[in-house]
N, C-alpha and C positions, 0 to 999 in steps of 0.2 A: 504494500500500500504506500509506504514511504517512497519507494523508488518510482512508482507510477506517478504519484503526486509531484515529485521533484522533476521527473523527466518531462511530463506534459506541461508543467508550469513553464519550465525553461524553453521547451520547444515552441509552445504557443506564443510566448513572449518574443521569441526569436523571429517567428513569422510576422508578428506585429512590427518589430523594429526594422524588418526588411521590407516594409511597406506592402505586405501581402495580406493585410486586413483592410476592410473598407467600411463605408457608411452602413451598407447592408452586409452583415447585420451587427457587427461589433459596435460601430459608431452610434447607431440609433438606440441600441440597447443601453449602452453606456450613458448616453445623454439622458434618457428617461430615468435611469437609476440614480445618476448624479443629481438630477433635479429633485428626485424623491428624497435623497439624503439632505437636501436643503429646504425641505418642506413643500416643494411643488410636486405633489404626488403624481407620478407617472406622466409628467408633462413632457412633451416632445414637439418637434417641428414637422409639419407636413407641408411641403412646398414652401410657401411664403407665410403660412399661418401657424400660430400656436395651437397645438392639438394635444391628443392624449394617446398613450399606448392602447387604451381601451377601444380604439377604432378597429384593431385587428385581433387582439387577444386580451383576456383578463388574466394577468399574471401578478396576482397579489403577493406572491413570494418575493417579488422585487422590493417590496417595502421593507421586510426585515433584512433582505440581502444588501440593501443600500447602506446598512451600518458598516459594511466592510470599508467604505470610503472614510469613515471616521478614524480608521486605523492607517489606511494608506490611500491618500487622495490621488489615485492614478488609475487609468483604465486597466492597467495590467493586474490590478487587484482582482478584477472579475475573472481574468484568465486563471489566476491561481485558485480562486474560489471554486471555479468549475472543475479544475483538475482534482482538487481536494475532495469535493463532493463525489465525483465519480470513483475516486479511490476508496472513500468511506463505504461505498456500496458493497465492498468485499467483506466487511466485518460481519454483518448479519449472516451472510452466506457461510462464512467460516464457522460461526457459532451454531447455525442450524445443521451444517454438514457434520461438524464434530460431534454434536449430540446424537444425531441419527446413526452415524457410523461408529461411534464410540472410540474414535481415534483422532487426535489432533492433526496428524499428517494427512488424513483423508480430507479434513476440513480445509487444510492449507492448499491442497491440490485443486479443490473446487473453487476456492477463492482465487487461486492463480489462473484457472481457466477463465473466470469472469474477467480478470484484469487483462488477459491476453486476447480477448475477443475483439477483432478489428472494428466491429460495429460500435463498440463502446469507445474505443480509442479515437474513432473518426469524429465523435462529438467533441473531443478535447482539442482538436486541431481545426475546427470549423468555426472560428470566431467565438462568440458567447451567445448562449440561448437559455431559455428557461427549462426546457425538457430534460437536459442532463441532471438538473437538480432533483428530479423525481427519482433517479435510480436508487440512491440510498434509502429514501423514504419508503419505497416499495419493499425493499429488503427488511427494514425495521418493522413495517406493518405485518409482514408475514412471520417474522420472528416473534412478534407480540402474540399473534394467533397461536403459534406453536407452543409458547410458554404460558398461554392464558393470561397475559398481562393486558387486560382490556383497556385500562386507562392509557397505556402506551399506544395501544392500537388506535384508539380514537385520536390521540394527538398526532401520530404519524399520518393517519388518513386525512385529517383536516389540513395538515401541512401539504399533503399530496394534492388535494383538490385546489389548493391555492396556487399551485405551480402554473396551471393553465386550465382553461375551461374544459379542454378535452380530457384532462386528467381526472375530472369529476366522474366520468364514466368508469374509469379504473377504480376510483373510490367506491362507486356503487357495486362493482363486481367484487371488490375486496370485502365490502360489507356483507354481501351474500355469502361469500366464502367463510367469513367469521361466523355468520349465523348458522350455517350448516355444520361447521366444525364444532361449535359449542353445543349444537342440538344433537348431532350424531355421535360426537366423541367428547363427552363431558370430561371434566378434570378428574384425575384419579386420586382418591384419598391417599394422603401420605406423600404425594409428589408435588413439587413446586409450591410448597408451603400450604397445601390443602390439608386441614387437620382431620376431617372425617367426611362421612357421606353428606351431611347437611351442608358443610362448607363446599363440597364438590358441586352439590345442586345449585347453591347460591352462585358459585363461580360460573356454572353453566348458564344460569339465567342472566347473569351479568354479561356474559359473552354474547348471548342471543340478543339482548337489549342493545349492546354496543354495535353489533353487526347490523341490526335493523335500523338503528339510529343513523349510522354512517351511510347506509343505503339510501335512506329517505333524504338526508341532508345533501348527499352528493347529487342525487337526481334533481332535487330542487335547485341546487347551485348551477348545475349544467344548464337547466332550462332558463334560469334567470340570466346567466352570463351569455348564453348563445342567442337567446331570442329577445332579450330586453336590453342588456347593457351594450353589447357590441353593435346591434342595429342602431341604437340611439346615438352612439358616438360616431358610427360610420356615416350616418345620415348627415351629421354636422360637418364631417371632414370631406366626404366624397359625394354627398348628395344622394346616397342610396342606403338601403337598409338590409341588403342581403348579407348572409353569413358567408364565411370562407368556403363552406361545403359546396356552394353552387359552382365555384370555379374548379375545385379539386376533384369532384366526382360527377362531372357532366355526363359520363356514360351511363350512370345509374339514376340521374335525376338532377333537378335544379335546386333542390333544397334538402335539408336534413331529413325531413319527413319523406320526401320522394326516395332518397337513398335507402332509408330504412324499409320503406314499402317494397322497393325493388329487391332487396335482399331476401324477402320472404316470398314474393310473388314471381320472381324471375331467377330461380336458382340456377338454371342453365346458363344464363348470361353472366351471373356471378362466377360460376365455375369456369367459363371460358376465359374470363379475366385472370383468375387465379392461376390457370394453367399456362399462361403466357411464359415463354422461356425465361425472361428476365425476372419475373416475379417468383418463379420456381427457384431460380438461382439465388434470389434474395433469401427465401426460406431455407434453402440448403446452407447458405452462409451463416445464418443465425443458429442453426442446429448443429452444424459440423464441429465447432470448437469444443463441444461437450459430448462428442461421439453419439449424437442423436438420442441420448438417454432421456431427454426431455419428453420424447414421445411416450415414455412410460410414466410420466407424471401429468396426464392430460388435464387434471383438475386445475393446475396452475396455468396451463396454456389457455384453458377456458376462461380463467380469471383475466388473462391478458388480452382476450378477444377484441375488446373495443379498439385498442391501439394497434393490435396485429392486423385486424381487418382494415382499419383506417389507412395503414401503410400499404398493405397489399392491394387494395382496391383503388387506390388513388390514381388519378390521371396525371399527376405530377411525378415524373420518373425519379427525381431525387429522393422522393419519399420511400420508394422501395429499392433504393440503390445500395443500402447498407452503408452509405456515406452520409456526411453531414450529421445532424443531431437527432434525427427522427427515431432512431432505433435504440438509443441509449437505455430508456426505461425497459424495453423488451429484454435486454440482456439480463437484467435482474430476474425477471420471471423465468426465462429459459434456463438460467443456471440453477435456480432453486427447483425448477421442475426436474432438472437432471439429478439433483440431490435425491428427490423423491423417487425418481426412476431407478437410480442406482440402488438405493436401499430396498426398493420393492423387488428388483431383480435378484438381489442377494437373498432376500427373504424367501422368494419362490424357490430359488435353488436349494436353500437350506432345508426347506420343507420337503422338497422332492428327494434330496439326498438322505434326510433323516428317515423318511417313510421307507425308502429303499433298504436302508440298513436295518430298520426295525423288522421288516418282512424277512430279510435274510437271517437275522438272529432268531426270530421266532421259529423259522423253519428248522434251524440247526439245533437250537436249545429247547425247543418246545415252548417258546415264549417265556421261559423262566427268567430270562435276563435281558428282556427286549430294550430296556432303557439303561443299559450298563454304562458306566463311565467311559469305557473304551469307545462306545458308539458316539457319545457326546463329544469326546475329544477329537475323534475323527471328523465329526461334522464341523467342529470349531476350526480345526486346521484347514478343512476344505473351504470353509467360508473365508478364512484369511487369505488363502491362495486366490480364490475368486475375486475377493475385494482388491487384492494387489493387482491382479490382471486388469480389472475394470478401471481402477484408478490410473494405472499405467497407460491404458488406452486413452483415457480422457486427457492425460498430460501430453501424450504424443499428438493427439488431434489438436489440442490447443496450441502447441508449439508449431505444428505443421500449418495450421490456418494463419497463425501469426506471420510465418514466413511468406505465406501466399499473399496476404493483404494487410498485414499489420502496419502500425505507424511507429514502431521502434526501429532502430537501425537494422534489426534482423528481418524486418518486413518490407515487402515490395511497395506498400503504400507510402512508406517514408521516402523512398527514392523517387516516387512520382509526385509527391506533394510540392516540392520545390526543386529547381535545377540543382543537381549535385547532392540532393538529399538535405543536408544541413543548410538552412537559408543563409545567404551571404549578405552581410551588411556593408554596403559600399560607402565610399566617401560621400557620394551624393546623398545617400540615406542619412548619414550623420550630420549633413548640413542642415537638416530640418531644425535642429535645436537652435541654431542661430536665428532663424526666422520666428519660431514660436516664442522665443524670449522677448521679441519686440511687440507682440500682440498683448494688449492689456488683458488680464485674466477674465474679467467680466464683460469685455467688449463684445457686442454682437458681431458675428463673423460668418462669412460665406466661404466655404472651403470645398475643394475637390474631394471626390469620394475616397481617394486613398490617403488624404490628409485628415479627413473628418475625424476618425477615431483617435487621432493624436491630439486633438484640440477640442474635444466634445465636452470637457468639464467647464461649461459656462452656461448661463441661462438661455442664451439664444445662439444657435448655430444652424446655418442653412447649407444645403448642398448647392455648390456652384453649378448652374448660373442663377439660381434663385437668390435674391438679395434680401427681401423682406425688410427688416429694420437694420440690416448689417451696416456697420461703419468701417469694416475691414473685409478684404477679400484676399484669399490665398490659394494659389494654383501652382501645380507642378506640370508644366506643359509637356514634359517628357514622361510623365507617369500615366496612371489610369485616371481618366476624367469622366468616363461614361458619356462623353460628348464627341461629336465629330471634330477633328482637329481644326478645321476651318471655322467651326462655330466657336470654339474656345478662343481662337485668335480674334475673331470679330467681336466677341463679347468684351475681351480685355481692351481692344482698341476703342470700343464704344465708351467704356468707362473712363478711359483716359482723355476722351474728347473734352474740350473746354466747357461745353454745356453741361456735362455730367459732374465735373468737379472732383474726380478721383485722381490721385497721384501715386507715383511709385515710391514707396518707402524703402524697399530693398529688392534686389533681384540678383540672382546668381545661379548658374548651372541649371537653368530651366525653371527654377522657382521664381515666382514674382508675387510680391506682397504689396497690395494696394490699400490705401486709406482714403476715406471720403473727407475732402476738405483740405488735405495737405499732402505733400510729397512732390517728387520731381515729375516733370512732364515728359521726360524721355526715358527709355529703357537703357540702363547702363550696359556697356559691352560685356561685362562678366556674365550677364544673363545668357549669352549665346555659347557659353562654355560647354553646355550639354551637347552641342553639335560639333565640338572639337575634341581632338585627342592629342595628347602629347607625342605619342608615337603609335604607329599602326602595327598590330600583331593579329592580322585576320586569320581565321580558321583555315581559309583557302586563299592563299596569296596569289595575286595576279600582277601583271604589268601590262595594262592595256591603255593606250593613249588614243583619245578621241580628238581627231583633227589638230593634233599638236598643241591642244589648249587645256585638256582635262585628262588626268590620269586616274584610272581605277586601280587601287592598290590591292583589292581583294574583298572578300565578303565572309560573313558568318551565316550559318543556318541555325536559327534558334527554334527548337521544336518542343512543344508541350505534348509529351506522349500520352498523358492522361486524357486530355481533351482534343488531341490531334489538331492543335492550332500551331501554325508555323509563321515565322516572320523572317525577313531577310535584312541583314545589317551590312551595309556597304561602306567602304573606306575610299575617300577621294582626295585629290590634290588639284588645285588650279595651278597651271604652269605659267599663266599670265592673267592679268585682270580680265574678267569676263564681262561681256556686254549685258546690259539690263534686258531681261526677257529670256536669259539662258535657263533652260529647264532640263531636269533629269527625271525620267519616268521609268517605272518598272512594272512589267506585267508578268503575272504567273499564268502560263499557258499549258493546257493539257496536250497530249500528243496530236489530237485532231485540230489543234489551233484554237480551241475555245478558251475564252478569257475567264480564268477563275478568280483573279484579283487584279486590281489596277490602281496605281497610285494617283491617277487623275480623279478617281472617285473616292478613294481612301488615302489621302495624301500623307506623306511622311512629315511629322511635326518639325523635324530639323530643317527641312527644305522650305517649309512654310515660313518659319521664323527667320531662318538664316539662308536666304536664297543664294545661288551661285554668284550673282553679281556682287555680293558682299564678301566673298571669300578673299582671303589674303593669299597671294601666290606662295606656295610652299607649305602652308599649314595643312594639317590632316583634318578632314571633315568626316564625321560619322553620320550617316543617314540611315535611320531604322524605320522599317515599315511597321504597320499595325498587324498584330497576329490575326490570322484568318484560317478558316477551314478550307484546305486545298484538296483536290482529288487524289486518287491513288497514284497517278503519275503526273508530274508537272515539271516545268523548267522556267527559270527566271529569264526574261528578255528585257534588256536595258536599251534606252534611247537617250542620247544627249543631243539637244538642239539649241541653236541660237536663233535670233530673228532672221538670220540669213539662210537657215535650213539645218538639217541634221549634220552632226559631226561623225564622220566615218571612223570606226574603231580600227586601230592597228594592233594586231595580235601577234605575239611572238610564236615561233614554230613549236616551242615546248608546250605552251598552253593549248594551242590548236590540236596538236597530235594527241594530247591527253584528254581532249574533250572538255577542258575546264572553261574555255572561252571560244566560241565559234561565231565568226562574223556572218550576219544574215544578209542576203542580197539587197534588202531594202534599207541597209545602213544601220541596222540595230545589231546588238550583241546578245547571243544566247549563252547562258552559263550552263553548268552541269545540270543535267536532268536528274530528277529524284523520283523514287518510288517507295511507297510504304509497304513494308513486308513484316508481318507479325507485329504490327503496331509501330515499328521504328522505321526511320528513313534510311534508305540505302541508295547509292548511285544507280540510276536507271540503265538497264541494258535492253536491247531489242529482244523480243520474245523468242524463246527456244522451242516452244511447243507449236511449231508451224506445220501446216499440211502442204505437201508439195503439189504443184500444178504446172501446167505448161500452156498458158493461154497467150497468144501473140496478137497484138493489135498493131495495125499499120495505117499510115496516112501521110501523103505528101512527102515521101522519102524518109519518114520518121517511123520508128518501130519501138515498141515497149513490150517486154515479155514479163508476165506475172509468174515469178518462180515459185512463190509460196504465199501462204496467208495464215492468219491466226484469228479465229473468231470462236465464241462460245457455242457449244452445240445445243445448249438449253438457255432460255431466257424467260423472264417473267413478264407478263403484260404490264405496260407502263414503264418498263425499264428502258435503258439505252444500250443498244448492242454495239460494243466496240469492235472495230475491224482493223487489223493491221495487215498491210500489203507490202510485199517485197518485190520490187521491180528491177529489171535489167533493161537499161535504155541504151540506144546507140548514139545518144547525144541529145541536144536540145531540140524541141519541136519548133516548127515555124510559127506556131501560135499557141495560145493557152487553151487546153481542152478541159472540159468538166467531166468528172466521174459521177455516174449515177448508181445508186443502190436501190434495189427493189426487194421486197419480201412478198413472195407470191404463195398462194395456197395451191392445193393439188389440182384445182380446176384452172389454174393459170391466172386467176384474178389477183391484181395488185392490192396488197393489204397495208403496205407501208413503203414510203419512198423518201430518199434523201439524196440531194445533188450537192456536190461540194468540190472545191478546188483541192488538189493534193496538198497535204500538210504533214510536216513532221515537227511539231511544236510551233513552228512558224510556217506561213504559206510557202508552198513549194511548186509554183506554176511550172507546167511542162516546158515552157520556153526557157527555163533556167536549168533543166536537167542536164547532167553530165554523165559521161561514161565512167562510172565509179567502179573500182575493183570489187568493193563489197556490196554493190548494188545500191538501190535507193529505197529507203523505208518511207511509208506513207500510211497515215492513220485517218480513219473516218469513224463517225458515230451515227447510228441509225435509231431514231426514236420509235419504239414499239407502242402502238396504241394501247391505252389502258383497257379498252373494251374488246381487244382482240381475243377471240375464242381460243381455248387450248387446242393444240394439235401440231401436226408437222407442216412446216413451210419450207420454201426454198429461197436461198439468198442468191441474188443475181446482180451482176455488175457489168458496166460497159462505159465507153467514152463517147462524148459527142461535142460538137462545136456549138457553143451556146448561142451564137448569132443566128444560125440556121436550124439547129436542132438535129443536124445530120450526124448519124452515129458512125464511129470508126469500125471498119470490118475486122473480124477475127479470122486469122489464116492458120492453116496447118503448116507442118514442116516443109512442105513443097511450095508454099505460097498460095495455095488455093483458099479462096474465101469460103468459110464454113459457118458464118453467122455474124451477128453484130453484138453479141452479149455472151457472158459466161455464167453458167450456174456453178456456184462454188460448192454448195453442199446443203444438206438438210439442217434446219433449225427447228427445234421443238419449243413451242411456247407452252409454259406450264407455270401456274401461279406459285407452285411450291418452290420454284427456283428464285423467288424474291430474296434479296440479301437480308439476312437477319438484322433487325434493328438493335443496336446496342445502346448503352446509356447515353453516349455522346450524341448519337443520331436522334434519339427521342428528345433530348434536351435542346438540340439545335438542328433543324432540318438541313442546314448547310453541311453539317458534319456527315450526313448520310453518303455523300459522294466519296468518302474515304473508307467506307466499310469494306473489309476484305471478304 
């Protein structure tokens, strides 16, 4: 417990210091809790208005939790509080397991399994939320039921329902659990301080009364919070009165009542949702760390049903991802259910073994010594062996699942949470202290989302670009702003306009601090340091000169494996002063030439603020794109232009031969192509799973032979069929021809069509083809209609002149014309071939393009 609390306190604080926490959710939680500690109960800011946390959730636990700021007036106190609360959830598990198993080491292993569960650890590294505070309260409530400590049970249950309105349903099921335990399993005289039968009966009635009371109070509180309090405050803040259930459970209904009705009247629909692969994987991940023993303790799984069903049936994928904070309370239930399952399994085994030994002894000795000490000792030794085996299995499963998805250095989740695992605090991050020290502590402030939680201990703080009553504004233009870079720049320029009256108090390395009514009217040169580097050490060095005026020194590929977001960081030098209007643009292109990302629509902040015309000759400029979801295969293509036209790149033979930089006929530069394989980026290579063919097209003294092709044999309706062609050409054509693709059914009817110019990441018109030793690669994509019936189809291609529509003939080896198109092969359309949606794809539709 101590190691858990220390590690996740340090790790979550490190994430915060590395600017990997944001307004949502650490900043807004911290602001409401800070205000509560100052007497402004659950007050927060929504947009430009003062509002309340009660617009979204009723988290009364934040009121006593706010006392932590009396000890340490810092947002990091919440991260420590959360880690400590999660760790404390192991203590009741240890006590219950030790008592049931009769061995401290057994309790320690179950407590360790709880602490090693990735779904619990995920809550500790996902900012701060209320739900993780419920984990120890659930454990203590069940411990109180086990020990018939009904006053403690009532206290733990009341604290639990104060965590969040949804926890009130857990309080209700815990009340029912206590009621049935007290009714069916009354206290035993002589145990737990029970003096005799009368005391046992009184203890039983006390338990039933406590359980019934908690049940009633919990249901009433759930109703009041969900249908009175939240709609009342939501109507004030948003102008609506609906509850969060409408957005999270749209597949089952638009209200809590509709969802509840659907669960009973549409069991088939509910079952279909539960059986979706990602939801089953979520359940598997919850049960696996304790070797699925929780399935033998179904009574506690049933008690957890409100939260378990809320997560599994949600239409919000993060809720059933096993990540973030949603599953932390479930880990307490599942671990305690595993304790019950383990003891139940041992009891069943002991009874079966004892009955077997009794029968054998009765047969041998005429039942004269059926309950001999030897039999009992044998049964006891057998139980110890079985217990050791089961506990060892639990420990191995917990360690194995920790390695698979945990957030300690031994777990894969740790290495996916931040680049390099342990978050790096850069000099840029450390510069924040200089600026925060200049902002008066109580001054109303507007801050960007990544700076918000560092400055939220004040009565009024708004998320930039909302200003409200703000007298100060603070933005890191090189960080996360949740705004389009051009909008950030326009907003800051507007504030600095004379009519607005804002001035620059300080600016450096991308940070800019503005104040209303005072400050400088110009941005100092130090602000642009975020776009400069003292020296260039790119991951992939290059030496490419554009028009003898600009040098590309290299680039980095920064990839977030977890969410498959990628960005390109390029290093530049101006060789001479550049004219106004000089631009650098980067496109990410798929093999068929489709644009996956473009800096003209998602500009690089460095080039917005520090355009090439301001560069000093010889200095190194770093331009970083915004992270984006790229397809399975892509390549960066760079263009440098002046008002007089594009600057042609001069590439050295070493870079060209290695494929690191390839000049494009239209004056652009293509960098190394990349492909995602098993989640990670690797240099792209031409497909090896090609089907040979020998189709020859001829026209006007030009010929092209299709030597092989690569295309999937099965495709789902609504998907895009990728086609890679390998040509051998005798040289350039006299004109540019267009390639057509048809998908035809067995009757010859055309069901899908796509016409396009040849491309290999960039356009490859036939007039530019050369007689290459390795041939010419060409990629196309054919959109399959979503309503196309399942069945077998044929993929057909050919060439034509777009001005006349006349097709190119196909000839045999002797030059005889044998047609004007080629049938490549059969393609089966089958809905079952749809790429499985993963968490990233469900969270962001753009991510679906990179599903393998």
